[in-house]
Phi, psi and omega in degrees: 000133181273164179297326180297326182290339182272353180280144174283165178303313178298327177292319178295319179296318179296320179295317177299313180301315180295320177296320178294319178294317178299316179296319180298319179300315179295314184290315178299323178296321181284316194246348185082163183300310187296322184275339180290142178242154175300321181298318180293320179296314179301314179299315179302324181278347184080027180231177179268166175295331176300322179295324178296310183288343175279344179253336183219140183294328184192181182296324180297316179297321177296316178301315181294332178294337177296331181284339182284000000 
């Protein structure tokens, strides 16, 4: 059994969200807000764009989550 299998659904969701925020920080830092894309952030995090949109309504909401 892997460590991932022992996580609850809310724990997995929180981990995905944290990975997306970390990736967004890197991508926004490299490219700036305007040039960064949701697709690039998802790829950087190792997730799909669907994962981004299931956690954030849009790129702006993801950007604002960095302040939290």
